[in-house]
Backbone of each chain as nested JSON, in Angstrom:
{
  "chains": [
    {"id": "A", "residues": [
      {"number": 1, "name": "MET", "atoms": {"N": [168.989, 128.174, -83.023], "CA": [168.321, 127.231, -82.105], "C": [168.011, 125.942, -82.856]}},
      {"number": 2, "name": "SER", "atoms": {"N": [168.363, 124.803, -82.274], "CA": [168.07, 123.535, -82.935], "C": [166.585, 123.211, -82.781]}},
      {"number": 3, "name": "VAL", "atoms": {"N": [166.05, 122.529, -83.764], "CA": [164.633, 122.17, -83.775], "C": [164.491, 120.742, -83.258]}},
      {"number": 4, "name": "ILE", "atoms": {"N": [163.572, 120.538, -82.328], "CA": [163.287, 119.193, -81.822], "C": [162.261, 118.564, -82.763]}},
      {"number": 5, "name": "LYS", "atoms": {"N": [162.675, 117.517, -83.471], "CA": [161.77, 116.883, -84.433], "C": [161.065, 115.701, -83.783]}},
      {"number": 6, "name": "VAL", "atoms": {"N": [159.753, 115.684, -83.917], "CA": [158.949, 114.647, -83.274], "C": [158.32, 113.768, -84.355]}},
      {"number": 7, "name": "ALA", "atoms": {"N": [158.447, 112.46, -84.188], "CA": [157.827, 111.518, -85.122], "C": [156.699, 110.781, -84.408]}},
      {"number": 8, "name": "SER", "atoms": {"N": [155.916, 110.042, -85.18], "CA": [154.775, 109.331, -84.593], "C": [155.23, 108.311, -83.551]}},
      {"number": 9, "name": "HIS", "atoms": {"N": [156.457, 107.793, -83.714], "CA": [156.962, 106.783, -82.781], "C": [157.824, 107.383, -81.672]}},
      {"number": 10, "name": "SER", "atoms": {"N": [157.94, 108.717, -81.637], "CA": [158.753, 109.342, -80.583], "C": [158.112, 109.088, -79.218]}},
      {"number": 11, "name": "ARG", "atoms": {"N": [158.952, 108.849, -78.227], "CA": [158.438, 108.661, -76.862], "C": [158.185, 110.037, -76.264]}},
      {"number": 12, "name": "THR", "atoms": {"N": [156.981, 110.228, -75.732], "CA": [156.608, 111.558, -75.244], "C": [157.504, 112.008, -74.092]}},
      {"number": 13, "name": "ALA", "atoms": {"N": [157.88, 111.084, -73.206], "CA": [158.703, 111.482, -72.062], "C": [160.078, 111.96, -72.523]}},
      {"number": 14, "name": "ALA", "atoms": {"N": [160.631, 111.285, -73.543], "CA": [161.944, 111.675, -74.068], "C": [161.871, 113.055, -74.729]}},
      {"number": 15, "name": "VAL", "atoms": {"N": [160.813, 113.276, -75.498], "CA": [160.646, 114.582, -76.158], "C": [160.439, 115.665, -75.091]}},
      {"number": 16, "name": "ALA", "atoms": {"N": [159.637, 115.342, -74.075], "CA": [159.389, 116.304, -72.993], "C": [160.691, 116.689, -72.304]}},
      {"number": 17, "name": "GLY", "atoms": {"N": [161.55, 115.696, -72.084], "CA": [162.85, 115.964, -71.461], "C": [163.7, 116.878, -72.331]}},
      {"number": 18, "name": "ALA", "atoms": {"N": [163.653, 116.628, -73.639], "CA": [164.418, 117.466, -74.574], "C": [163.897, 118.901, -74.565]}},
      {"number": 19, "name": "ILE", "atoms": {"N": [162.567, 119.048, -74.564], "CA": [161.971, 120.392, -74.544], "C": [162.386, 121.126, -73.262]}},
      {"number": 20, "name": "ALA", "atoms": {"N": [162.248, 120.435, -72.136], "CA": [162.585, 121.073, -70.853], "C": [164.06, 121.467, -70.826]}},
      {"number": 21, "name": "GLY", "atoms": {"N": [164.919, 120.591, -71.377], "CA": [166.351, 120.876, -71.404], "C": [166.667, 122.117, -72.229]}},
      {"number": 22, "name": "VAL", "atoms": {"N": [166.059, 122.206, -73.415], "CA": [166.303, 123.365, -74.281], "C": [165.733, 124.632, -73.637]}},
      {"number": 23, "name": "MET", "atoms": {"N": [164.566, 124.524, -73.016], "CA": [163.964, 125.691, -72.351], "C": [164.878, 126.208, -71.239]}},
      {"number": 24, "name": "ARG", "atoms": {"N": [165.463, 125.284, -70.482], "CA": [166.353, 125.703, -69.389], "C": [167.575, 126.435, -69.93]}},
      {"number": 25, "name": "GLU", "atoms": {"N": [168.07, 125.974, -71.085], "CA": [169.289, 126.567, -71.651], "C": [169.02, 127.842, -72.423]}},
      {"number": 26, "name": "ALA", "atoms": {"N": [167.958, 127.798, -73.246], "CA": [167.782, 128.875, -74.231], "C": [166.54, 129.723, -73.984]}},
      {"number": 27, "name": "ASP", "atoms": {"N": [165.68, 129.305, -73.046], "CA": [164.458, 130.04, -72.701], "C": [163.424, 130.025, -73.825]}},
      {"number": 28, "name": "ARG", "atoms": {"N": [163.681, 129.254, -74.858], "CA": [162.687, 129.009, -75.893], "C": [163.095, 127.758, -76.654]}},
      {"number": 29, "name": "ALA", "atoms": {"N": [162.117, 127.118, -77.262], "CA": [162.405, 125.873, -77.972], "C": [161.481, 125.774, -79.174]}},
      {"number": 30, "name": "GLU", "atoms": {"N": [161.937, 125.032, -80.182], "CA": [161.103, 124.786, -81.353], "C": [160.915, 123.298, -81.544]}},
      {"number": 31, "name": "VAL", "atoms": {"N": [159.648, 122.921, -81.74], "CA": [159.308, 121.516, -81.947], "C": [158.619, 121.417, -83.301]}},
      {"number": 32, "name": "GLN", "atoms": {"N": [158.97, 120.41, -84.075], "CA": [158.393, 120.262, -85.417], "C": [157.825, 118.859, -85.591]}},
      {"number": 33, "name": "ALA", "atoms": {"N": [156.635, 118.77, -86.166], "CA": [155.983, 117.479, -86.365], "C": [155.24, 117.476, -87.684]}},
      {"number": 34, "name": "ILE", "atoms": {"N": [155.247, 116.31, -88.353], "CA": [154.528, 116.157, -89.623], "C": [153.535, 115.008, -89.485]}},
      {"number": 35, "name": "GLY", "atoms": {"N": [152.279, 115.293, -89.721], "CA": [151.248, 114.247, -89.656], "C": [150.566, 114.198, -88.307]}},
      {"number": 36, "name": "ALA", "atoms": {"N": [149.325, 113.676, -88.309], "CA": [148.477, 113.704, -87.11], "C": [149.112, 112.983, -85.925]}},
      {"number": 37, "name": "ALA", "atoms": {"N": [149.688, 111.812, -86.16], "CA": [150.224, 111.036, -85.045], "C": [151.42, 111.756, -84.412]}},
      {"number": 38, "name": "ALA", "atoms": {"N": [152.247, 112.361, -85.239], "CA": [153.416, 113.084, -84.73], "C": [153.001, 114.372, -84.006]}},
      {"number": 39, "name": "VAL", "atoms": {"N": [151.996, 115.057, -84.563], "CA": [151.505, 116.285, -83.912], "C": [150.939, 115.946, -82.539]}},
      {"number": 40, "name": "ASN", "atoms": {"N": [150.206, 114.831, -82.473], "CA": [149.637, 114.39, -81.19], "C": [150.738, 114.078, -80.178]}},
      {"number": 41, "name": "GLN", "atoms": {"N": [151.781, 113.381, -80.625], "CA": [152.911, 113.091, -79.724], "C": [153.565, 114.39, -79.25]}},
      {"number": 42, "name": "ALA", "atoms": {"N": [153.709, 115.34, -80.162], "CA": [154.335, 116.625, -79.814], "C": [153.51, 117.358, -78.762]}},
      {"number": 43, "name": "VAL", "atoms": {"N": [152.189, 117.351, -78.932], "CA": [151.321, 118.057, -77.97], "C": [151.407, 117.381, -76.603]}},
      {"number": 44, "name": "LYS", "atoms": {"N": [151.358, 116.04, -76.594], "CA": [151.454, 115.328, -75.314], "C": [152.807, 115.615, -74.646]}},
      {"number": 45, "name": "ALA", "atoms": {"N": [153.87, 115.632, -75.445], "CA": [155.2, 115.935, -74.896], "C": [155.23, 117.345, -74.301]}},
      {"number": 46, "name": "MET", "atoms": {"N": [154.531, 118.275, -74.936], "CA": [154.517, 119.65, -74.421], "C": [153.769, 119.735, -73.09]}},
      {"number": 47, "name": "VAL", "atoms": {"N": [152.694, 118.947, -72.969], "CA": [151.972, 118.924, -71.686], "C": [152.904, 118.401, -70.579]}},
      {"number": 48, "name": "ILE", "atoms": {"N": [153.646, 117.34, -70.907], "CA": [154.555, 116.745, -69.908], "C": [155.7, 117.712, -69.591]}},
      {"number": 49, "name": "ALA", "atoms": {"N": [156.271, 118.34, -70.627], "CA": [157.355, 119.319, -70.412], "C": [156.859, 120.468, -69.537]}},
      {"number": 50, "name": "LYS", "atoms": {"N": [155.61, 120.85, -69.766], "CA": [154.988, 121.917, -68.968], "C": [154.986, 121.536, -67.485]}},
      {"number": 51, "name": "SER", "atoms": {"N": [154.68, 120.276, -67.2], "CA": [154.652, 119.857, -65.79], "C": [156.064, 119.811, -65.212]}},
      {"number": 52, "name": "TYR", "atoms": {"N": [157.044, 119.367, -66.025], "CA": [158.444, 119.373, -65.555], "C": [158.858, 120.798, -65.18]}},
      {"number": 53, "name": "LEU", "atoms": {"N": [158.584, 121.741, -66.092], "CA": [159.067, 123.111, -65.901], "C": [158.259, 123.843, -64.827]}},
      {"number": 54, "name": "ALA", "atoms": {"N": [156.996, 123.442, -64.653], "CA": [156.16, 124.063, -63.606], "C": [156.78, 123.814, -62.232]}},
      {"number": 55, "name": "GLU", "atoms": {"N": [157.411, 122.642, -62.072], "CA": [158.072, 122.326, -60.794], "C": [159.199, 123.31, -60.498]}},
      {"number": 56, "name": "GLU", "atoms": {"N": [159.734, 123.923, -61.568], "CA": [160.819, 124.899, -61.408], "C": [160.285, 126.33, -61.466]}},
      {"number": 57, "name": "GLY", "atoms": {"N": [158.954, 126.454, -61.448], "CA": [158.35, 127.791, -61.433], "C": [158.259, 128.445, -62.8]}},
      {"number": 58, "name": "VAL", "atoms": {"N": [158.478, 127.65, -63.869], "CA": [158.407, 128.201, -65.225], "C": [157.119, 127.712, -65.889]}},
      {"number": 59, "name": "ASP", "atoms": {"N": [156.327, 128.638, -66.391], "CA": [155.099, 128.288, -67.096], "C": [155.342, 128.521, -68.586]}},
      {"number": 60, "name": "ILE", "atoms": {"N": [154.948, 127.557, -69.419], "CA": [155.203, 127.724, -70.856], "C": [153.909, 127.741, -71.665]}},
      {"number": 61, "name": "SER", "atoms": {"N": [153.984, 128.397, -72.8], "CA": [152.889, 128.312, -73.767], "C": [153.525, 128.116, -75.132]}},
      {"number": 62, "name": "PHE", "atoms": {"N": [152.7, 127.788, -76.111], "CA": [153.291, 127.596, -77.425], "C": [152.475, 128.276, -78.499]}},
      {"number": 63, "name": "SER", "atoms": {"N": [153.165, 128.569, -79.566], "CA": [152.57, 129.266, -80.693], "C": [152.82, 128.41, -81.937]}},
      {"number": 64, "name": "PRO", "atoms": {"N": [151.769, 127.841, -82.529], "CA": [151.974, 126.942, -83.663], "C": [151.932, 127.678, -85.003]}},
      {"number": 65, "name": "SER", "atoms": {"N": [152.632, 127.154, -85.964], "CA": [152.544, 127.697, -87.325], "C": [152.8, 126.575, -88.329]}},
      {"number": 66, "name": "PHE", "atoms": {"N": [152.383, 126.81, -89.567], "CA": [152.678, 125.856, -90.634], "C": [154.047, 126.199, -91.215]}},
      {"number": 67, "name": "VAL", "atoms": {"N": [154.83, 125.2, -91.522], "CA": [156.087, 125.424, -92.25], "C": [156.225, 124.369, -93.338]}},
      {"number": 68, "name": "GLU", "atoms": {"N": [156.776, 124.789, -94.449], "CA": [157.046, 123.843, -95.537], "C": [158.425, 123.241, -95.317]}},
      {"number": 69, "name": "VAL", "atoms": {"N": [158.504, 121.929, -95.348], "CA": [159.809, 121.275, -95.217], "C": [159.974, 120.29, -96.374]}},
      {"number": 70, "name": "MET", "atoms": {"N": [161.222, 120.0, -96.706], "CA": [161.493, 119.031, -97.76], "C": [161.853, 117.697, -97.114]}},
      {"number": 71, "name": "ILE", "atoms": {"N": [161.116, 116.669, -97.454], "CA": [161.39, 115.311, -96.965], "C": [161.553, 114.431, -98.196]}},
      {"number": 72, "name": "HIS", "atoms": {"N": [162.725, 113.812, -98.345], "CA": [163.004, 112.984, -99.521], "C": [162.642, 113.723, -100.813]}},
      {"number": 73, "name": "GLU", "atoms": {"N": [163.055, 114.992, -100.868], "CA": [162.824, 115.849, -102.044], "C": [161.351, 116.122, -102.342]}},
      {"number": 74, "name": "GLN", "atoms": {"N": [160.492, 115.909, -101.337], "CA": [159.076, 116.263, -101.496], "C": [158.719, 117.34, -100.484]}},
      {"number": 75, "name": "ALA", "atoms": {"N": [157.922, 118.308, -100.923], "CA": [157.473, 119.365, -100.01], "C": [156.364, 118.817, -99.119]}},
      {"number": 76, "name": "ARG", "atoms": {"N": [156.522, 118.963, -97.817], "CA": [155.493, 118.546, -96.864], "C": [155.196, 119.726, -95.947]}},
      {"number": 77, "name": "THR", "atoms": {"N": [153.967, 119.782, -95.446], "CA": [153.616, 120.825, -94.5], "C": [153.771, 120.269, -93.074]}},
      {"number": 78, "name": "ALA", "atoms": {"N": [154.623, 120.898, -92.327], "CA": [154.835, 120.504, -90.932], "C": [154.178, 121.526, -90.021]}},
      {"number": 79, "name": "ILE", "atoms": {"N": [153.959, 121.123, -88.785], "CA": [153.541, 122.081, -87.763], "C": [154.776, 122.402, -86.928]}},
      {"number": 80, "name": "LYS", "atoms": {"N": [155.056, 123.678, -86.791], "CA": [156.155, 124.111, -85.925], "C": [155.542, 124.754, -84.685]}},
      {"number": 81, "name": "PHE", "atoms": {"N": [155.98, 124.303, -83.529], "CA": [155.52, 124.888, -82.269], "C": [156.667, 125.69, -81.668]}},
      {"number": 82, "name": "LEU", "atoms": {"N": [156.449, 126.977, -81.516], "CA": [157.427, 127.79, -80.802], "C": [157.003, 127.807, -79.334]}},
      {"number": 83, "name": "ILE", "atoms": {"N": [157.896, 127.351, -78.476], "CA": [157.586, 127.261, -77.039], "C": [158.32, 128.371, -76.307]}},
      {"number": 84, "name": "GLU", "atoms": {"N": [157.589, 129.09, -75.489], "CA": [158.156, 130.24, -74.769], "C": [157.621, 130.261, -73.349]}},
      {"number": 85, "name": "PRO", "atoms": {"N": [158.278, 131.0, -72.461], "CA": [157.668, 131.243, -71.157], "C": [156.312, 131.913, -71.382]}},
      {"number": 86, "name": "ARG", "atoms": {"N": [155.334, 131.582, -70.567], "CA": [153.951, 131.971, -70.875], "C": [153.729, 133.466, -70.957]}},
      {"number": 87, "name": "ASN", "atoms": {"N": [154.36, 134.225, -70.079], "CA": [154.114, 135.665, -70.124], "C": [155.297, 136.435, -70.678]}},
      {"number": 88, "name": "SER", "atoms": {"N": [156.027, 135.736, -71.561], "CA": [157.193, 136.35, -72.196], "C": [156.805, 137.599, -72.975]}},
      {"number": 89, "name": "LYS", "atoms": {"N": [157.691, 138.566, -72.976], "CA": [157.487, 139.761, -73.817], "C": [158.172, 139.582, -75.155]}},
      {"number": 90, "name": "GLU", "atoms": {"N": [159.018, 138.562, -75.267], "CA": [159.747, 138.334, -76.527], "C": [158.906, 137.481, -77.469]}}
    ]},
    {"id": "B", "residues": [
      {"number": 1, "name": "MET", "atoms": {"N": [132.878, 129.816, -69.415], "CA": [133.31, 129.841, -70.819], "C": [132.975, 128.5, -71.478]}},
      {"number": 2, "name": "SER", "atoms": {"N": [132.37, 128.539, -72.632], "CA": [132.042, 127.288, -73.319], "C": [133.3, 126.709, -73.965]}},
      {"number": 3, "name": "VAL", "atoms": {"N": [133.333, 125.404, -74.035], "CA": [134.493, 124.705, -74.597], "C": [134.196, 124.353, -76.054]}},
      {"number": 4, "name": "ILE", "atoms": {"N": [135.141, 124.665, -76.93], "CA": [135.008, 124.305, -78.339], "C": [135.526, 122.88, -78.506]}},
      {"number": 5, "name": "LYS", "atoms": {"N": [134.632, 121.956, -78.833], "CA": [135.048, 120.551, -78.951], "C": [135.377, 120.23, -80.4]}},
      {"number": 6, "name": "VAL", "atoms": {"N": [136.531, 119.63, -80.593], "CA": [137.001, 119.329, -81.952], "C": [137.044, 117.818, -82.137]}},
      {"number": 7, "name": "ALA", "atoms": {"N": [136.484, 117.357, -83.234], "CA": [136.521, 115.925, -83.569], "C": [137.415, 115.718, -84.776]}},
      {"number": 8, "name": "SER", "atoms": {"N": [137.712, 114.455, -85.056], "CA": [138.606, 114.15, -86.181], "C": [138.024, 114.643, -87.509]}},
      {"number": 9, "name": "HIS", "atoms": {"N": [136.679, 114.713, -87.582], "CA": [136.042, 115.145, -88.831], "C": [135.687, 116.638, -88.834]}},
      {"number": 10, "name": "SER", "atoms": {"N": [136.063, 117.363, -87.775], "CA": [135.759, 118.802, -87.734], "C": [136.509, 119.525, -88.849]}},
      {"number": 11, "name": "ARG", "atoms": {"N": [135.843, 120.483, -89.463], "CA": [136.513, 121.267, -90.494], "C": [137.362, 122.333, -89.805]}},
      {"number": 12, "name": "THR", "atoms": {"N": [138.639, 122.41, -90.19], "CA": [139.547, 123.313, -89.488], "C": [139.129, 124.777, -89.631]}},
      {"number": 13, "name": "ALA", "atoms": {"N": [138.624, 125.164, -90.805], "CA": [138.232, 126.571, -91.001], "C": [137.059, 126.939, -90.091]}},
      {"number": 14, "name": "ALA", "atoms": {"N": [136.125, 125.991, -89.912], "CA": [134.97, 126.25, -89.043], "C": [135.411, 126.377, -87.588]}},
      {"number": 15, "name": "VAL", "atoms": {"N": [136.303, 125.495, -87.181], "CA": [136.808, 125.556, -85.804], "C": [137.596, 126.846, -85.595]}},
      {"number": 16, "name": "ALA", "atoms": {"N": [138.399, 127.198, -86.59], "CA": [139.184, 128.44, -86.499], "C": [138.275, 129.652, -86.354]}},
      {"number": 17, "name": "GLY", "atoms": {"N": [137.176, 129.655, -87.096], "CA": [136.21, 130.751, -86.994], "C": [135.601, 130.821, -85.601]}},
      {"number": 18, "name": "ALA", "atoms": {"N": [135.283, 129.65, -85.039], "CA": [134.716, 129.601, -83.686], "C": [135.721, 130.131, -82.657]}},
      {"number": 19, "name": "ILE", "atoms": {"N": [136.986, 129.706, -82.804], "CA": [138.03, 130.168, -81.868], "C": [138.168, 131.69, -81.954]}},
      {"number": 20, "name": "ALA", "atoms": {"N": [138.248, 132.194, -83.181], "CA": [138.423, 133.641, -83.358], "C": [137.229, 134.4, -82.784]}},
      {"number": 21, "name": "GLY", "atoms": {"N": [136.033, 133.858, -82.975], "CA": [134.826, 134.499, -82.455], "C": [134.825, 134.567, -80.934]}},
      {"number": 22, "name": "VAL", "atoms": {"N": [135.177, 133.456, -80.294], "CA": [135.215, 133.424, -78.822], "C": [136.32, 134.346, -78.306]}},
      {"number": 23, "name": "MET", "atoms": {"N": [137.457, 134.352, -78.982], "CA": [138.554, 135.233, -78.565], "C": [138.138, 136.703, -78.622]}},
      {"number": 24, "name": "ARG", "atoms": {"N": [137.408, 137.063, -79.684], "CA": [136.97, 138.457, -79.814], "C": [136.008, 138.825, -78.688]}},
      {"number": 25, "name": "GLU", "atoms": {"N": [135.17, 137.88, -78.291], "CA": [134.171, 138.16, -77.247], "C": [134.741, 138.071, -75.843]}},
      {"number": 26, "name": "ALA", "atoms": {"N": [135.511, 137.022, -75.595], "CA": [135.883, 136.699, -74.208], "C": [137.375, 136.869, -73.925]}},
      {"number": 27, "name": "ASP", "atoms": {"N": [138.181, 137.098, -74.958], "CA": [139.618, 137.278, -74.817], "C": [140.34, 136.004, -74.371]}},
      {"number": 28, "name": "ARG", "atoms": {"N": [139.634, 134.904, -74.308], "CA": [140.263, 133.6, -74.106], "C": [139.282, 132.534, -74.576]}},
      {"number": 29, "name": "ALA", "atoms": {"N": [139.825, 131.38, -74.917], "CA": [138.976, 130.307, -75.432], "C": [139.556, 128.971, -74.997]}},
      {"number": 30, "name": "GLU", "atoms": {"N": [138.685, 127.973, -74.929], "CA": [139.142, 126.62, -74.614], "C": [138.739, 125.676, -75.729]}},
      {"number": 31, "name": "VAL", "atoms": {"N": [139.703, 124.877, -76.157], "CA": [139.467, 123.898, -77.209], "C": [139.795, 122.526, -76.643]}},
      {"number": 32, "name": "GLN", "atoms": {"N": [138.939, 121.561, -76.921], "CA": [139.161, 120.218, -76.38], "C": [139.125, 119.185, -77.499]}},
      {"number": 33, "name": "ALA", "atoms": {"N": [140.061, 118.229, -77.445], "CA": [140.13, 117.2, -78.484], "C": [140.548, 115.878, -77.864]}},
      {"number": 34, "name": "ILE", "atoms": {"N": [139.996, 114.799, -78.391], "CA": [140.349, 113.45, -77.919], "C": [140.856, 112.641, -79.108]}},
      {"number": 35, "name": "GLY", "atoms": {"N": [142.058, 112.12, -78.987], "CA": [142.61, 111.276, -80.045], "C": [143.482, 112.072, -81.007]}},
      {"number": 36, "name": "ALA", "atoms": {"N": [144.414, 111.359, -81.648], "CA": [145.426, 112.002, -82.487], "C": [144.824, 112.815, -83.631]}},
      {"number": 37, "name": "ALA", "atoms": {"N": [143.821, 112.276, -84.3], "CA": [143.264, 112.977, -85.465], "C": [142.572, 114.267, -85.039]}},
      {"number": 38, "name": "ALA", "atoms": {"N": [141.869, 114.205, -83.899], "CA": [141.168, 115.397, -83.402], "C": [142.165, 116.444, -82.884]}},
      {"number": 39, "name": "VAL", "atoms": {"N": [143.217, 115.981, -82.216], "CA": [144.246, 116.912, -81.725], "C": [144.907, 117.617, -82.907]}},
      {"number": 40, "name": "ASN", "atoms": {"N": [145.18, 116.856, -83.966], "CA": [145.782, 117.437, -85.172], "C": [144.858, 118.49, -85.8]}},
      {"number": 41, "name": "GLN", "atoms": {"N": [143.56, 118.181, -85.884], "CA": [142.61, 119.167, -86.42], "C": [142.59, 120.42, -85.544]}},
      {"number": 42, "name": "ALA", "atoms": {"N": [142.617, 120.215, -84.213], "CA": [142.586, 121.35, -83.285], "C": [143.805, 122.242, -83.481]}},
      {"number": 43, "name": "VAL", "atoms": {"N": [144.977, 121.622, -83.639], "CA": [146.209, 122.403, -83.812], "C": [146.159, 123.182, -85.126]}},
      {"number": 44, "name": "LYS", "atoms": {"N": [145.699, 122.518, -86.188], "CA": [145.603, 123.216, -87.472], "C": [144.608, 124.375, -87.38]}},
      {"number": 45, "name": "ALA", "atoms": {"N": [143.498, 124.146, -86.684], "CA": [142.502, 125.22, -86.514], "C": [143.106, 126.389, -85.735]}},
      {"number": 46, "name": "MET", "atoms": {"N": [143.964, 126.078, -84.769], "CA": [144.59, 127.155, -83.988], "C": [145.551, 127.968, -84.837]}},
      {"number": 47, "name": "VAL", "atoms": {"N": [146.269, 127.297, -85.736], "CA": [147.162, 128.045, -86.642], "C": [146.336, 129.003, -87.511]}},
      {"number": 48, "name": "ILE", "atoms": {"N": [145.209, 128.498, -88.02], "CA": [144.356, 129.337, -88.881], "C": [143.726, 130.479, -88.073]}},
      {"number": 49, "name": "ALA", "atoms": {"N": [143.237, 130.166, -86.86], "CA": [142.65, 131.21, -85.997], "C": [143.686, 132.29, -85.692]}},
      {"number": 50, "name": "LYS", "atoms": {"N": [144.92, 131.836, -85.505], "CA": [146.027, 132.761, -85.239], "C": [146.19, 133.744, -86.397]}},
      {"number": 51, "name": "SER", "atoms": {"N": [146.067, 133.245, -87.617], "CA": [146.21, 134.146, -88.776], "C": [145.015, 135.095, -88.871]}},
      {"number": 52, "name": "TYR", "atoms": {"N": [143.796, 134.595, -88.564], "CA": [142.617, 135.473, -88.558], "C": [142.827, 136.623, -87.577]}},
      {"number": 53, "name": "LEU", "atoms": {"N": [143.252, 136.273, -86.351], "CA": [143.357, 137.279, -85.282], "C": [144.562, 138.194, -85.487]}},
      {"number": 54, "name": "ALA", "atoms": {"N": [145.597, 137.668, -86.134], "CA": [146.779, 138.491, -86.416], "C": [146.402, 139.675, -87.297]}},
      {"number": 55, "name": "GLU", "atoms": {"N": [145.428, 139.451, -88.192], "CA": [144.962, 140.543, -89.068], "C": [144.34, 141.675, -88.256]}},
      {"number": 56, "name": "GLU", "atoms": {"N": [143.878, 141.321, -87.036], "CA": [143.275, 142.33, -86.151], "C": [144.276, 142.813, -85.093]}},
      {"number": 57, "name": "GLY", "atoms": {"N": [145.523, 142.404, -85.26], "CA": [146.562, 142.851, -84.33], "C": [146.619, 142.066, -83.027]}},
      {"number": 58, "name": "VAL", "atoms": {"N": [145.922, 140.911, -83.001], "CA": [145.927, 140.091, -81.785], "C": [146.797, 138.863, -82.021]}},
      {"number": 59, "name": "ASP", "atoms": {"N": [147.764, 138.652, -81.148], "CA": [148.623, 137.475, -81.243], "C": [148.191, 136.51, -80.14]}},
      {"number": 60, "name": "ILE", "atoms": {"N": [148.045, 135.231, -80.498], "CA": [147.587, 134.282, -79.48], "C": [148.605, 133.17, -79.252]}},
      {"number": 61, "name": "SER", "atoms": {"N": [148.555, 132.607, -78.054], "CA": [149.352, 131.415, -77.763], "C": [148.459, 130.418, -77.037]}},
      {"number": 62, "name": "PHE", "atoms": {"N": [148.967, 129.22, -76.882], "CA": [148.164, 128.105, -76.381], "C": [148.885, 127.402, -75.261]}},
      {"number": 63, "name": "SER", "atoms": {"N": [148.119, 126.982, -74.291], "CA": [148.674, 126.235, -73.183], "C": [147.898, 124.926, -73.076]}},
      {"number": 64, "name": "PRO", "atoms": {"N": [148.558, 123.794, -73.374], "CA": [147.831, 122.53, -73.39], "C": [147.863, 121.832, -72.034]}},
      {"number": 65, "name": "SER", "atoms": {"N": [146.845, 121.046, -71.749], "CA": [146.851, 120.213, -70.541], "C": [146.009, 118.963, -70.796]}},
      {"number": 66, "name": "PHE", "atoms": {"N": [146.231, 117.95, -69.965], "CA": [145.406, 116.749, -70.036], "C": [144.168, 116.96, -69.175]}},
      {"number": 67, "name": "VAL", "atoms": {"N": [143.028, 116.51, -69.632], "CA": [141.824, 116.503, -68.786], "C": [141.107, 115.165, -68.972]}},
      {"number": 68, "name": "GLU", "atoms": {"N": [140.54, 114.698, -67.869], "CA": [139.74, 113.471, -67.931], "C": [138.312, 113.846, -68.272]}},
      {"number": 69, "name": "VAL", "atoms": {"N": [137.762, 113.206, -69.275], "CA": [136.359, 113.463, -69.615], "C": [135.625, 112.125, -69.7]}},
      {"number": 70, "name": "MET", "atoms": {"N": [134.319, 112.175, -69.483], "CA": [133.511, 110.964, -69.576], "C": [132.812, 110.95, -70.933]}},
      {"number": 71, "name": "ILE", "atoms": {"N": [133.053, 109.899, -71.706], "CA": [132.397, 109.72, -73.009], "C": [131.672, 108.376, -72.962]}},
      {"number": 72, "name": "HIS", "atoms": {"N": [130.384, 108.375, -73.114], "CA": [129.593, 107.143, -73.031], "C": [129.951, 106.362, -71.762]}},
      {"number": 73, "name": "GLU", "atoms": {"N": [130.016, 107.094, -70.651], "CA": [130.31, 106.506, -69.331], "C": [131.699, 105.871, -69.237]}},
      {"number": 74, "name": "GLN", "atoms": {"N": [132.585, 106.249, -70.161], "CA": [133.974, 105.781, -70.064], "C": [134.897, 106.975, -69.875]}},
      {"number": 75, "name": "ALA", "atoms": {"N": [135.889, 106.819, -69.007], "CA": [136.862, 107.891, -68.788], "C": [137.839, 107.922, -69.955]}},
      {"number": 76, "name": "ARG", "atoms": {"N": [138.001, 109.086, -70.545], "CA": [138.967, 109.252, -71.64], "C": [139.866, 110.449, -71.303]}},
      {"number": 77, "name": "THR", "atoms": {"N": [141.084, 110.419, -71.805], "CA": [141.964, 111.554, -71.603], "C": [141.897, 112.467, -72.824]}},
      {"number": 78, "name": "ALA", "atoms": {"N": [141.482, 113.682, -72.593], "CA": [141.414, 114.667, -73.669], "C": [142.568, 115.651, -73.515]}},
      {"number": 79, "name": "ILE", "atoms": {"N": [142.849, 116.345, -74.592], "CA": [143.781, 117.476, -74.522], "C": [142.948, 118.745, -74.514]}},
      {"number": 80, "name": "LYS", "atoms": {"N": [143.187, 119.584, -73.523], "CA": [142.519, 120.878, -73.482], "C": [143.553, 121.948, -73.814]}},
      {"number": 81, "name": "PHE", "atoms": {"N": [143.214, 122.814, -74.755], "CA": [144.092, 123.927, -75.118], "C": [143.46, 125.213, -74.6]}},
      {"number": 82, "name": "LEU", "atoms": {"N": [144.152, 125.881, -73.711], "CA": [143.692, 127.206, -73.28], "C": [144.354, 128.228, -74.209]}},
      {"number": 83, "name": "ILE", "atoms": {"N": [143.531, 129.028, -74.861], "CA": [144.038, 130.011, -75.82], "C": [143.929, 131.399, -75.214]}},
      {"number": 84, "name": "GLU", "atoms": {"N": [145.001, 132.125, -75.273], "CA": [145.053, 133.465, -74.664], "C": [145.829, 134.414, -75.579]}},
      {"number": 85, "name": "PRO", "atoms": {"N": [145.664, 135.718, -75.369], "CA": [146.564, 136.649, -76.048], "C": [148.003, 136.303, -75.661]}},
      {"number": 86, "name": "ARG", "atoms": {"N": [148.937, 136.431, -76.588], "CA": [150.262, 135.868, -76.368], "C": [150.987, 136.461, -75.169]}},
      {"number": 87, "name": "ASN", "atoms": {"N": [150.869, 137.739, -74.962], "CA": [151.604, 138.323, -73.841], "C": [150.704, 138.678, -72.679]}},
      {"number": 88, "name": "SER", "atoms": {"N": [149.607, 137.914, -72.581], "CA": [148.653, 138.138, -71.498], "C": [149.301, 137.987, -70.129]}},
      {"number": 89, "name": "LYS", "atoms": {"N": [148.861, 138.781, -69.187], "CA": [149.334, 138.623, -67.81], "C": [148.37, 137.744, -67.021]}},
      {"number": 90, "name": "GLU", "atoms": {"N": [147.223, 137.436, -67.619], "CA": [146.213, 136.614, -66.92], "C": [146.487, 135.131, -67.154]}}
    ]}
  ]
}
């Protein structure tokens, strides 16, 4: 599964569209953000994606975790959001 | 249910403890944050709360939404995170 990477300058509507698209195809999506501004954009995008998918009868929730990623050969801690249907058993 | 309010200066471990405590008592919790720094603290606290509760065999997920709140008589948009057991049917 490809990871949707969100930056502080990412447009929330565009990210929301990407999340909804991946959810429709794969029934789960991963979003990754580094830093407060990017995490905030990711959360706002998830709220918007939630409203898009709610129109199709799909309710989503997310499960966040810390992940170490390498950026320009430096270790950074990112937040990874695993997005799933809300009452998923998987 | 009382709402756990997170500010940019909130300590993530303290917020995580509050979330875990409410989850143990009520099986669901609400966290509210306004602004990128506070949302980031809230997300980090949720990751930590998730690890606390995982030790007790409880897996949690989050469902974010926008809410309008009044701060000093001004309307602000907050992010509300509803926290539930991950495979909850409620």
